[in-house]
C-alpha positions, 0 to 999 in steps of 0.5 A, spaced: 386 315 422 380 319 423 373 317 421 368 322 423 369 330 424 365 336 425 367 343 422 365 348 427 365 356 426 369 360 431 366 367 429 370 370 435 377 367 432 374 368 425 375 361 422 372 354 421 375 349 425 376 341 426 379 339 433 381 332 432 386 327 436 388 333 440 390 337 434 386 343 431 385 344 423 383 351 421 380 355 415 381 362 417 378 368 414 378 376 414 371 379 413 371 386 410 364 388 409 360 384 403 367 381 402 371 375 406 378 373 405 379 366 406 387 367 408 389 360 411 388 353 411 392 348 415 391 341 417 397 338 422 401 333 418 398 327 422 391 329 420 392 330 412 390 326 407 383 325 410 379 330 407 379 335 413 381 341 409 376 340 403 371 340 409 373 346 412 373 350 405 366 347 403 364 350 410 367 357 409 364 357 402 357 355 404 357 360 410 359 366 405 354 364 400 349 364 406 351 371 408 351 373 401 359 375 401 364 375 395 370 371 396 377 372 395 381 366 396 388 368 398 390 361 401 392 357 395 388 351 397 382 355 397 384 357 390 385 350 388 379 348 391 374 353 388 377 351 381 376 344 382 369 346 384 366 350 379 359 351 383 363 355 387 366 360 382 360 365 383 362 367 390 369 369 387 370 377 388 
């Protein structure tokens, strides 16, 4: 059971990542001008249930805010996260 992990922005691969226990969790995006599409969030089954997906999405949304980007939540997990965290709704494209 993971206790601590670090989210890394891998800009070259257009994704936020957590590498843990030999597994890679990601929140992928596609930047288009002043908009960013959050396209896919994936956490391997062995690491699910520990808040990794939420931290990946939080990091992606924090980055979008810092870059002054509008967000299109194409990933269903991101859409649900944004609904559950109304403070992020102002980012929605």
